[in-house]
C-alpha angles and dihedrals in degrees: 000000000000108000109210125170119217088232089064090058090048091054098039102037112012103045097048090050095048093045090052091048092049093046092054093047094046089050089051088054092056103262118145120239089249091054091047091050091052092051095046097041094237136111123274088243089059091050089051090055092047093051092047090054093248097111099101121216136142126295091214088072094039090054096041109109094212092051092047092049092049093048091050091049093050092045091052092047097047095044094051096039092240090116129047131194093277092054092046091050091051090052092050094046090051089049093050091050090051094046090052089060102078090314134117093290089054090048092050090047092055090050091051092044110032088183087077096058116113094009097102086235116199096156092130092055104038105021126225102310128149094262093054092048091050092051091047092049093050094048091048092050093050089050091050091049092050091051090049090055092046091055093052110090096201091054091083089067094062101041105116122228090256090053135248126271136191117217133185129175131218113249092257098036117163105170144358093290089066092057120084119214141151113280111237093013129253117287137192114231122179090341094310130107115240120201106195100193147355116277121274136183114260093018097127131037095178101058092031089062091057092046093051092047090053093046091050088061099035119015089200091065104077105151143060139174123201121217135163115282105258126179093214091053092049090049090050089054092051090049091062095045101268115134105206115220117227118210136176118275096203107068136128104221106037095184094051093043093051092045091053092048091050091050090049088055090047094235143029109278120224088232129032126171148171130203097227134249137220105322092356120107117223107262137190125196122206112200133199144158087260135014091251090055091054091047092050090052091052090051090050092050093047093048096045121104092243091061096062109125 
């Protein structure tokens, strides 16, 4: 693992770019290189390089509208005397804070530390509190589950036409925005599983509804994966002591209907399915405490002797 602090990226990539941008704009406003150097806290030789376009930097900041607007505002303020060093610093600190929240600094940080990708990281903005850790853990588990499915050859045979998704809820989930899933769903193409994007919260209403219904009955069941209803898979579940629950496909309020069926059973089943209806593809849900648990159960069912097709 390469441990990189966001502050390193601010010093190495952001500051040189902004100083170069400011130097050019202050020069355009009639400041001498000596005056510019005094305002930016650099040498006159450095200003000369900036103005000549030889100051380096990163185009992601040069092309960022918020950075451009802030630089223009600071350049106007310093050149007219309406802004002093304190004001300029306040503007830059506010900009850095904003760019760390899904902005170019955040993007650079994910490149420097690939471990952050797909985690919805906002550590710089919110700090390491329990909510952030819970969100990170859920996103990471959904990503692990999706990769588990992708590495299982037989999985392609039970991906429905509408696609498969992996959903997992936060411990205190209330609605679909508290359930992480894969945007665009997971598809089978030429016998391979394709995962189009990293998981996000609120990315799936379909599987989130099943997850929330399960959690309403049993808070320990926070995840579900949808697959095509397959007789061999259902038989494999029965062979290891799981009694799949059948429910109606044609219903108006899916969450309420599933919750009622679970309460009738007295618990949330590991496997629940329907056989489809007009315009509705037969679907099976595999539940688990976490997304990775549900994925592991699917792998077990696909690999078991009763699942041979």
